C-alpha positions, 0 to 999 in steps of 0.5 A: 263733746257728748250730748251731756257735755253740751247740756252742761255747757248750755246750762252754764251759759244760761246761769253765767250770761246774766245781765245787770239790767235789761232795757231798750238801750241794752236790747238795741246795743245787743241787737245792733251788734248781732245785725252788724255781724250778720251784715258783715258775715253775709248771714241771713238772720232775724233777731228779736230781743224782748221782755215777756210783755214787749218787743224791744228790738227786731231786725231782719237781714237780706235773705230772711222771710216771714217764716223766720219771724214765725220760727222766732215766735215759736222759739220765744214761746218755748223759752218762756214756757220751759225757762231754758234755752231752746237749744237745750230743749233740742239736746234734752228732747230731740227735735221732734215736736212736743207730744200732744199730752204736753199741751205745747201745740206745735203751731205755737211751740218749737224745739229748735235752737236760737232762743236764749233766756235773758236773765237779769241779776235779782230778777231771774228770766225776764225775756228772750234773745232769739235768732232765726236763719241758721241751723239751730246750733249756730243760731244758739251760738250767735246769741251766746256770742252776742251776750259774751261780747256785751258782758265782756266775756271770752266767747271761746269759754262759752262756745259749743264745739262745731257739730260733727254730723 
């Protein structure tokens, strides 16, 4: 797939992986599923689910550090400001820091995969699901898989192809 194909697929993910509601129970169900996957597969992950004003779920599995939580914070800021998945920012802009004229200070914003906007029917983007611990494309994939599972959608219909670097 080309970069443009990936951008189109991430945009489709953002538009179709929409929740009917988002509250503490939904955040816990999605977050606990991600934590369970991480433990079962031996993945070192931090997972955070939140509305813009309140964290609803946070977990860290063995092998993570305070750096992962810091990456999560910066990814959340990027999703909130640019209203798109942080991995789409990678595809659209590359992984270089935001330029100074953007006003997006690298201390508070990052272009890296793993932040995914939580969109609720009738309300729009109200929060973020964020993963840190794997390479950005894989962090993004974990978030998408979890939303697919929660929504009863087939993961393969929304999965990005494995990166070939």
